[in-house]
C-alpha positions in Angstrom: -0.2 17.0 1.6 -2.7 15.1 3.8 -6.2 16.4 3.7 -6.5 15.7 7.4 -4.0 18.6 8.0 -6.2 21.0 6.1 -9.1 19.9 8.3 -7.1 20.6 11.4 -6.3 24.0 10.1 -10.1 24.7 9.5 -10.9 23.4 13.0 -8.2 24.9 15.1 -7.3 27.9 13.0 -3.8 29.3 12.2 -1.9 31.2 14.8 0.2 33.9 13.2 3.0 34.7 15.7 6.5 35.9 15.7 8.9 33.2 17.0 11.1 34.4 19.8 14.7 34.9 19.0 16.3 32.5 21.4 15.8 29.2 23.2 15.2 30.9 26.5 12.3 33.1 25.1 10.8 30.5 22.8 7.1 30.8 22.0 4.8 28.0 23.3 2.7 26.2 20.7 -0.3 23.9 21.3 -1.0 20.5 19.9 -3.2 20.2 16.8 -2.5 23.8 15.6 -0.9 25.4 12.6 1.6 28.2 13.3 2.6 30.9 10.8 6.3 31.7 11.1 7.1 35.0 9.4 10.0 35.7 7.1 13.4 35.7 8.8 14.0 39.2 7.6 11.6 40.2 10.3 13.5 38.3 13.0 16.7 38.7 14.9 16.7 35.3 16.4 19.9 33.3 16.9 20.3 30.1 14.8 20.6 26.7 16.5 24.2 25.4 16.4 23.4 21.8 17.5 21.8 20.5 14.2 21.7 16.8 15.3 24.2 15.4 12.8 22.8 17.0 9.7 25.2 18.3 7.1 25.2 21.7 5.4 26.2 23.9 8.2 24.0 26.3 10.2 21.9 29.3 9.2 22.4 32.9 10.4 19.0 33.2 12.1 16.6 30.9 13.9 13.0 30.5 15.1 12.3 28.9 18.5 9.2 27.3 19.9 8.3 25.0 22.8 5.7 22.3 23.3 4.6 20.8 26.6 3.0 17.4 26.2 -0.4 17.1 27.9 -0.4 13.3 27.5 2.0 10.6 26.2 1.5 10.3 22.4 3.2 10.5 19.1 3.9 14.1 17.9 4.2 15.1 14.3 5.8 18.4 13.2 5.5 19.2 9.5 6.0 21.9 7.0 4.7 19.6 4.2 1.8 21.9 3.5 0.4 23.2 0.2 0.6 26.8 1.2 4.4 26.5 1.7 4.9 25.6 -2.0 7.7 23.2 -1.2 9.7 25.8 0.6 13.1 24.7 1.9 12.9 24.3 5.7 14.8 22.5 8.4 13.5 21.5 11.8 15.3 20.3 14.9 13.6 19.0 18.1 15.3 18.9 21.5 14.5 17.7 25.0 16.2 19.0 28.1 16.6 22.7 28.7 18.3 25.6 27.0 21.5 25.1 28.9 21.7 21.4 28.0 19.9 20.6 24.7 19.5 16.9 23.8 18.6 16.1 20.2 15.4 14.1 19.8 15.0 14.2 16.0 15.6 16.5 13.0 14.7 16.6 9.3 15.6 18.4 6.1 14.3 17.6 2.6 11.7 15.0 3.6 11.1 12.2 1.0 12.6 14.2 -1.9 10.8 17.4 -1.1 12.3 20.6 0.4 9.9 20.3 3.4 10.5 19.1 6.9 8.6 16.3 8.7 9.4 14.6 12.0 7.7 12.3 14.4 8.7 11.5 18.0 7.2 10.0 21.1 6.3 12.7 23.6 6.0 12.0 27.4 3.3 13.6 29.4 4.5 16.7 31.2 7.8 16.9 29.2 8.7 20.1 27.4 10.3 19.9 23.9 12.1 22.7 22.2 11.6 23.2 18.4 14.0 25.2 16.3 14.1 26.2 12.6 16.9 28.0 10.8 17.3 29.9 7.5 20.2 27.9 6.2 18.4 27.4 2.9 15.4 29.8 2.8 14.5 33.0 4.6 10.9 33.3 3.6 7.8 32.9 5.8 6.3 29.4 6.2 3.6 27.5 8.2 4.1 24.4 10.3 1.7 22.0 12.0 2.2 20.3 15.4 -0.2 17.3 15.7 -0.9 14.3 17.7 -0.3 11.2 15.6 -1.9 7.8 15.8 -1.5 5.7 18.9 1.4 3.3 19.2 1.0 0.3 17.0 0.7 -2.0 20.0 -2.6 -0.3 20.9 -4.0 -0.3 17.3 -4.8 -3.9 16.5 -5.1 -7.4 17.8 -6.6 -10.6 16.4 -8.4 -13.6 17.9 -7.7 -16.9 16.2 -10.7 -19.1 15.6 -10.6 -22.6 14.0 -13.4 -22.9 11.4 -14.7 -26.3 10.6 -14.9 -27.1 6.9 -12.1 -24.9 5.6 -9.7 -27.0 3.5 -6.2 -25.7 4.1 -4.2 -27.5 1.4 -4.5 -24.9 -1.4 -4.8 -21.2 -2.0 -8.1 -20.0 -0.7 -10.5 -17.3 -1.7 -12.5 -14.7 0.4 -15.5 -13.5 -1.6 -19.3 -13.4 -1.4 -20.6 -16.7 -3.0 -24.3 -16.6 -2.2 -25.3 -13.0 -3.2 -25.7 -11.6 0.3 -22.6 -9.3 0.0 -21.0 -11.0 3.1 -17.6 -12.5 2.6 -17.4 -16.3 2.5 -14.4 -18.6 2.2 -13.8 -20.9 -0.8 -11.4 -23.8 -0.5 -10.5 -26.6 -2.8 -10.6 -30.1 -1.4 -9.7 -32.2 -4.5 -10.1 -32.1 -8.2 -13.7 -33.3 -7.8 -14.8 -31.4 -4.6 -14.9 -27.9 -3.3 -16.0 -26.3 0.0 -17.7 -23.0 0.6 -17.7 -21.8 4.1 -20.6 -19.3 4.3 -20.6 -16.4 6.8 -23.7 -16.3 9.0 -25.0 -13.5 11.2 -22.9 -12.9 14.2 -19.7 -14.2 12.7 -20.5 -17.9 12.7 -20.0 -20.2 9.7 -21.6 -23.1 7.9 -19.8 -25.1 5.3 -21.3 -26.8 2.2 -19.3 -29.1 0.0 -19.9 -29.3 -3.8 -19.1 -32.0 -6.2 -17.6 -30.7 -9.4 -16.6 -32.4 -12.6 -12.9 -33.3 -12.5 -11.0 -30.1 -12.7 -7.7 -31.9 -13.2 -6.0 -28.9 -11.7 -6.2 -27.3 -8.2 -5.4 -23.7 -7.1 -1.8 -24.7 -6.2 -0.5 -21.3 -7.5 -3.5 -18.9 -7.4 -7.3 -18.4 -7.3 -9.5 -15.5 -8.3 -13.3 -14.9 -8.3 -15.7 -12.8 -10.4 -19.1 -13.1 -11.9 -18.1 -13.5 -15.6 -21.6 -14.4 -16.8 -23.3 -11.6 -14.8 -25.9 -14.0 -13.2 -25.4 -12.7 -9.7 -23.2 -15.5 -8.4 -19.4 -15.4 -8.4 -17.4 -17.8 -10.6 -13.8 -19.0 -10.0 -10.5 -19.5 -11.8 -7.9 -21.9 -10.4 -4.3 -21.5 -11.5 -1.8 -24.4 -11.3 1.4 -25.7 -12.7 -0.3 -27.0 -15.7 -2.9 -24.4 -16.7 -6.3 -23.0 -15.5 -9.8 -24.2 -15.0 -13.0 -22.1 -14.6 -15.7 -23.1 -12.2 -19.0 -21.4 -13.3 -21.8 -21.0 -10.8 -25.4 -21.8 -11.8 -28.3 -19.3 -11.5 -28.7 -20.1 -7.8 -25.1 -20.4 -6.8 -25.6 -24.0 -5.7 -23.7 -25.9 -8.4 -20.7 -25.4 -10.6 -19.7 -26.5 -14.1 -16.1 -27.1 -15.0 -14.3 -25.5 -17.9 -10.8 -26.9 -18.0 -8.7 -25.0 -20.6 -6.4 -27.1 -22.7 -3.3 -24.8 -22.6 -0.7 -26.3 -20.3 1.6 -23.7 -18.6 2.9 -22.6 -15.2 0.4 -20.2 -13.9 1.1 -17.5 -11.3 -1.3 -14.7 -10.4 -4.8 -14.9 -11.9 -7.5 -12.1 -12.1 -10.9 -11.4 -13.4 -10.9 -8.0 -15.2 -12.7 -6.3 -18.1 -9.6 -5.9 -20.3 -11.4 -4.4 -23.3 -14.0 -2.5 -21.3 -17.0 -4.1 -23.0 -18.9 -4.7 -19.8 -17.9 -8.4 -19.5 -15.3 -9.8 -17.3 -12.3 -11.4 -19.0 -9.7 -13.5 -17.2 -5.9 -12.9 -17.0 -3.2 -15.4 -16.1 0.5 -14.7 -15.6 2.7 -17.3 -17.3 6.0 -18.0 -15.5 7.8 -19.4 -18.6 6.3 -17.5 -21.6 4.2 -14.4 -22.5 1.1 -14.0 -20.4 -2.3 -15.6 -21.3 -5.8 -14.1 -21.2 -9.3 -15.4 -21.9 -11.6 -12.9 -23.6 -15.3 -13.0 -22.8 -17.6 -13.0 -25.8 -20.7 -13.6 -23.5 -20.5 -17.3 -23.5 -16.9 -18.5 -23.6 -13.6 -17.2 -22.4 -11.4 -17.4 -25.5 -7.6 -17.9 -25.1 -5.1 -15.3 -26.3 -1.4 -15.2 -25.6 0.8 -12.1 -25.6 0.2 -8.4 -25.9 0.4 -7.6 -22.2 3.7 -9.0 -20.9 5.5 -10.5 -23.9 8.9 -11.4 -22.2 10.0 -14.6 -24.0 10.9 -16.5 -20.9 8.1 -15.3 -18.8 8.9 -14.4 -15.2 5.4 -12.9 -14.8 4.4 -13.3 -11.2 1.6 -10.8 -10.3 -0.8 -8.8 -12.4 -2.3 -5.9 -10.4 -5.1 -4.0 -12.1 -5.8 -0.4 -11.2 -6.3 3.0 -12.7 -2.8 4.6 -12.2 -3.3 7.7 -14.4 -6.9 8.6 -13.4 -8.2 8.5 -16.9 -11.1 6.1 -16.1 -9.3 3.1 -17.9 -7.9 0.2 -16.0 -4.1 -0.2 -16.2 -1.8 -2.9 -14.8 1.4 -3.2 -12.8 3.2 -6.5 -13.5 5.5 -7.8 -10.8 8.4 -9.8 -12.3 10.8 -12.4 -10.8 13.7 -10.2 -12.0 16.0 -13.3 -12.5 17.4 -13.0 -9.0 17.2 -9.2 -9.0 19.6 -8.6 -11.9 17.0 -7.7 -14.4 18.9 -9.6 -17.0 17.5 -9.3 -20.5 14.9 -6.8 -19.4 13.0 -9.1 -17.1 12.0 -6.3 -14.8 8.8 -4.9 -13.4 6.4 -3.4 -15.9 3.6 -0.8 -15.9 1.0 -1.1 -18.6 -1.1 1.9 -19.6 -4.5 1.2 -21.1 -4.6 2.9 -24.5 -8.5 2.8 -24.6 -8.7 0.6 -27.7 -8.0 -2.8 -26.1 -4.2 -2.5 -26.3 -1.7 -1.7 -23.6 1.7 0.0 -23.6 4.5 -0.7 -21.1 5.6 2.7 -19.7 7.6 1.4 -16.8 10.9 2.8 -17.8 9.7 6.4 -18.4 7.6 6.2 -15.2 10.5 5.1 -13.0 8.7 1.7 -12.4 11.1 -0.6 -14.2 12.4 -2.1 -10.9 14.8 -5.0 -11.1 13.8 -6.5 -7.7 12.7 -10.1 -7.6 9.1 -9.0 -7.1 6.4 -11.7 -6.6 3.7 -9.1 -5.8 3.2 -5.5 -4.9 0.7 -3.6 -2.9 -1.2 -0.9 -4.9 -3.1 1.8 -3.1 -3.4 5.5 -2.3 -1.1 5.7 0.7 -1.2 9.5 1.2 -4.8 10.0 0.2 -4.0 12.4 -2.6 -6.2 10.7 -5.2 -3.4 8.8 -7.0 -2.5 5.1 -6.8 0.9 4.5 -5.3 2.8 1.1 -5.3 4.8 -0.6 -2.6 7.0 -2.9 -4.7 7.5 -6.1 -2.7 10.8 -8.0 -2.6 11.0 -11.8 -2.3 14.8 -12.3 -2.4 17.3 -11.2 0.2 19.8 -10.2 -2.5 17.5 -7.5 -3.8 17.7 -5.0 -1.0 14.6 -3.4 0.6 10.9 -3.2 -0.3 10.6 -0.1 -2.6 7.9 2.5 -1.8 6.9 4.4 -4.9 4.8 7.6 -4.8 2.6 8.4 -7.8 3.4 12.0 -8.9 0.2 12.3 -10.8 2.0 12.8 -14.2 2.7 9.2 -15.2 5.9 9.1 -13.1 6.8 7.7 -9.7 9.3 8.7 -7.1 10.9 6.3 -4.6 10.2 7.5 -1.1 11.6 4.4 0.6 14.1 6.4 2.6 12.6 7.3 6.0 9.4 5.3 5.2 10.1 2.5 7.7 10.6 0.0 4.9 14.2 1.1 4.6 15.0 -0.8 7.7 13.0 -3.9 6.9 15.2 -6.5 5.3 12.7 -9.4 5.5 11.1 -10.7 2.2 7.7 -12.0 1.2 5.6 -13.0 -1.7 2.2 -11.6 -0.6 1.9 -7.8 -0.4 -1.7 -6.4 0.0 -2.9 -2.9 0.9 -5.8 -2.6 3.4 -6.9 -0.4 6.3 -6.8 -2.9 9.2 -7.1 -0.4 12.0 -9.7 1.8 10.3 -7.7 5.0 10.8 -8.3 6.2 7.2 -4.8 5.3 6.0 -3.8 2.1 4.2 -1.6 -0.5 5.9 0.3 -3.4 4.2 0.2 -7.1 4.9 3.5 -8.0 3.5 7.0 -9.2 4.3 7.8 -11.0 7.6 4.2 -12.1 7.7 3.3 -8.9 9.5 1.2 -5.8 9.1 2.9 -2.4 8.5 0.7 0.4 9.6 0.6 3.5 7.4 0.2 7.1 8.6 -0.9 8.7 5.4 2.4 10.2 4.7 4.5 7.2 3.5 5.6 6.2 7.0 5.0 2.6 8.1 5.5 1.0 11.4 5.4 -2.8 12.1 2.7 -4.3 14.3 4.6 -5.4 17.4 2.1 -8.1 18.2 3.1 -11.5 16.9 0.6 -13.7 15.0 1.1 -17.0 13.3 0.2 -15.6 9.8 1.4 -18.1 7.2 3.3 -16.5 4.4 1.4 -18.3 1.7 -2.3 -18.4 2.7 -3.8 -15.2 4.0 -6.7 -13.7 2.0 -8.4 -10.6 3.6 -12.1 -9.9 4.1 -14.6 -8.9 6.8 -15.5 -12.4 8.1 -17.9 -11.3 10.8 -19.4 -8.2 9.2 -18.3 -5.9 11.9 -16.5 -3.4 9.7 -12.9 -4.5 10.5 -10.9 -6.6 8.1 -10.0 -10.2 9.1 -7.5 -12.7 7.7 -8.2 -16.3 6.8 -5.1 -18.4 7.6 -5.0 -22.1 6.9 -8.0 -23.7 8.6 -8.5 -20.8 10.9 -9.6 -17.2 10.7 -7.9 -14.3 12.5 -10.7 -12.1 13.6 -9.8 -8.4 14.0 -10.7 -7.3 17.6 -11.2 -3.7 16.3 -11.2 -0.4 18.0 -13.3 2.7 18.2 -12.6 3.9 14.7 -15.4 4.2 12.2 -15.9 2.7 8.7 -18.0 2.1 5.7 -18.1 -0.8 3.2 -19.3 -0.2 -0.4 -20.9 -3.1 -2.2 -21.4 -2.7 -5.9 -23.9 -4.2 -8.4 -23.0 -3.4 -12.0 -25.7 -3.1 -14.7 -24.0 -1.7 -17.8 -20.6 -2.6 -16.3 -19.7 -6.1 -15.1 -21.9 -7.3 -12.2 -19.1 -7.0 -9.6 -18.1 -3.5 -10.6 -14.5 -4.8 -11.0 -12.5 -1.9 -12.4 -14.7 0.8 -10.8 -13.1 3.7 -8.8 -14.8 4.3 -5.4 -14.2 7.6 -3.7 -15.4 8.8 -0.3 -15.2 12.4 1.0 -15.3 13.8 4.5 -13.4 16.0 7.0 -10.2 14.1 6.2 -10.5 15.0 2.5 -10.7 12.1 0.0 -10.0 8.4 0.0 -10.1 6.1 -3.1 -10.2 2.4 -3.8 -10.2 0.5 -7.1 -12.4 -2.6 -7.2 -10.1 -5.6 -7.9 -10.2 -9.3 -8.3 -6.9 -11.0 -7.4 -4.5 -8.9 -5.4 -1.2 -10.0 -3.9 0.4 -13.1 -5.4 -1.8 -16.1 -5.0 -4.9 -15.7 -2.8 -8.1 -13.9 -3.4 -9.3 -11.2 -1.1 -12.7 -9.6 -0.8 -14.2 -7.6 -3.8 -16.2 -5.5 -1.4 -14.7 -2.0 -1.0 -13.7 -1.2 2.6 -12.8 2.2 4.1 -11.8 3.2 7.6 -12.5 6.9 8.6 -10.8 7.1 12.0 -12.8 9.2 14.5 -14.7 11.1 11.8 -18.5 11.0 12.5 -19.8 11.7 9.0 -19.1 10.9 5.3 -20.3 13.8 3.1 -20.3 11.9 -0.3 -19.6 8.6 -1.9 -18.8 8.6 -5.7 -18.6 5.5 -7.8 -17.0 5.9 -11.3 -18.0 2.7 -13.1 -16.1 1.2 -16.0 -19.0 2.1 -18.3 -18.5 5.8 -17.6 -21.6 6.0 -15.4 -21.0 8.0 -12.2 -23.1 7.5 -9.1 -23.1 9.8 -6.1 -24.5 9.2 -2.6 -24.7 12.1 -0.3 -24.3 11.8 3.5 -24.5 8.0 3.9 -24.6 6.6 7.4 -21.3 5.5 8.7 -20.6 2.0 10.2 -22.6 0.2 7.5 -22.4 -1.8 4.4 -23.9 0.2 1.5 -25.1 -1.3 -1.7 -24.8 0.9 -4.8 -26.5 -0.3 -8.0 -25.0 1.2 -11.2 -26.9 4.3 -12.3 -29.3 4.2 -9.3 -27.9 7.5 -8.0 -26.5 9.4 -11.1 -24.3 12.3 -10.2 -25.9 14.6 -12.7 -29.4 13.8 -11.7 -30.6 13.9 -8.1 -34.1 12.6 -8.9 -34.9 8.9 -9.2 -35.6 8.7 -12.9 -34.4 6.7 -15.9 -34.8 6.9 -19.6 -35.7 3.2 -19.8 -38.5 3.2 -17.2 -40.2 5.4 -14.7 -41.8 4.7 -11.3 -44.9 6.2 -9.8 -45.9 7.2 -7.3 -42.4 7.8 -5.8 -42.5 7.9 -2.8 -44.9 4.9 -2.8 -47.2 3.8 0.0 -48.9 0.6 -1.2 -48.2 -0.1 -4.9 -45.3 1.0 -7.0 -46.2 1.2 -10.7 -43.6 0.7 -13.5 -43.8 2.3 -16.9 -41.3 1.2 -19.5 -40.6 2.6 -22.9 -42.1 0.7 -25.8 -38.8 -1.1 -26.7 -38.4 -2.9 -23.4 -40.3 -6.0 -22.1 -39.6 -6.6 -18.4 -39.6 -10.2 -17.3 -38.6 -10.0 -13.6 -38.1 -7.5 -10.8 -36.0 -7.5 -7.6 -36.1 -5.1 -4.7 -33.0 -4.6 -2.5 -32.6 -2.6 0.6 -29.5 -0.3 0.8 -27.4 -2.9 2.5 -27.8 -5.3 -0.4 -30.4 -7.6 1.1 -32.9 -9.0 -1.4 -36.4 -8.1 -0.2 -38.6 -8.9 -3.2 -38.1 -11.3 -6.1 -41.0 -11.2 -8.6 -41.6 -12.5 -12.1 -43.5 -9.3 -12.7 -46.6 -10.5 -14.4 -48.2 -7.1 -13.9 -46.4 -3.7 -14.3 -46.5 -3.0 -10.6 -45.1 -4.2 -7.3 -46.9 -4.4 -3.9 -44.7 -2.6 -1.4 -47.2 -2.2 1.4 -45.3 -4.5 3.8 -41.9 -2.7 3.3 -40.6 -0.6 6.1 -40.2 3.1 5.3 -36.9 4.0 3.6 -35.0 3.9 0.4 -34.9 0.8 -1.9 -33.3 -0.2 -5.2 -35.4 -1.7 -7.9 -33.6 -3.9 -10.5 -35.6 -4.9 -13.6 -34.5 -7.6 -16.1 -35.7 -7.5 -19.7 -36.4 -10.4 -22.1 -32.8 -10.4 -23.3 -31.4 -10.6 -19.7 -30.3 -6.9 -19.5 -30.7 -5.2 -16.2 -32.0 -1.7 -15.4 -31.9 -0.1 -11.9 -33.5 2.8 -10.1 -34.2 4.0 -6.6 -37.5 4.5 -5.0 -38.8 5.6 -1.5 -41.3 3.7 0.6 -43.4 6.1 2.8 
């Protein structure tokens, strides 16, 4: 059930009316309303006999309604409501008149439920006749009639812009590389040279090239980014046909050291992820010919381990996608497999690894109905119906494997295929890169996937292809906000496709971990508002081979407010921000807004006076020696960087508002807290 439906009920109310007994006396209903249809035992209406090709015969009684379109739009009629308790309904929509009914659409048992759900294009001034019957159930039920999203042609367009300096020969990376939380573009030039195309204010770019010690490998198969030494600047991993190399950023992000690992193997997807939840990012690499590899972070080195997560002898490991599927606060992993041409021979089928909480993982794919035999090079993980559980669109990269498989998370460690009727059941094209993102900012995840196109989601597992044609390469298309306007763009070869946007609203959440890894990779971000709830998991390395932004982006449609943002960090810390402004990038430092404590206090240090006018004093407990202090505004911009020779900071020149103070002690550990400048 979509939370937006509940919101419409609250706004427009529920009309409890008896449906008229025949087509000629049907009751008129209005758009964006919920109607209560009483039990059939209270009705004497005649059942519809034209059931639009559906099987099962007709009922003995019917309920009849009409709707006259006030404008041309998509109309959604649904009994998929929580108050109906999965009641068995059937709906039929006609055009024409009662003497000559023409079937428009009909539905029974939508997506494996007993509910009914239909969409159809309505023409302004036209009247549509809506009928229900009691073929399967005679109890009362509610239904909604709503305007859906605009046609896909009106949702989204891109402007292609060639950007000087992007090297287009290898897989590229969109990520913040200079600590300003704006997405930049990383591209490899050669084994001894790398380019970073930095985003400037207003959507322009400047490119710097960096000499690096010979990497001996290039990101010919994949690239990922993450700050694995927690110094504030992102590092990189390149995956190739002969192993991996790490490029570690220095303390200013202006130079990189090379750590070429000695293991030689055919790398597919790479990620940075905190596998053992110790606060330090590890690195994971899919092995195409043997069990997977990972590099555990002991604080200084990333030590090689093979096996334990994906142990299939002959490999076939293509994409490792890390997310919390069971909502237990621990990061799990979906593993896309090549499936040996789709046959699943020898068990080489997709896997789902549950985090056991002790550094080990168990494959539960078979019991969860996720052991799919498709030749899957990647899958798109996200909450497509905004119910708070991560679903999976299982991508297909071989024409012999059938269709892309849409899997709904049931919230009980199982999944149900809802491909039928989703729109993907008619898409026979294949692809290797499947990534979930809200491109049109309507509050529902879309998918950049097969046919090099975007499939728009409606929040109820329906997807429609973007009819506009763009030259989006199938192999090089990372996603990020490349002009900081709140709409997601695509880097493609040596160009960027800038999203022209629309009137929908948005928020981007930028994270700075303290107890957790610096990027907050593995955190769960939740936003709440009139629509209900949306969630994202912070990930490094989605899709098959490129690296998309780490920043967490949400569209909220035409909503004008967000009531709460919650961040559930890998450390277990929970931060809560009430009523943040919309259409902004919001920085959240771990434990700066603890859910259980509305005041700006910390056990490690205290600030006074708070609010401060001229000087902010810092008092630490006796076991902590502070060496430096940084002050950020709530957008993530660094305002003050001080060595902190005295236990106070001059804030006289700061504008009034809320700021975040980050202190670093003698051992390099960070502490954070908010303060207010009067």
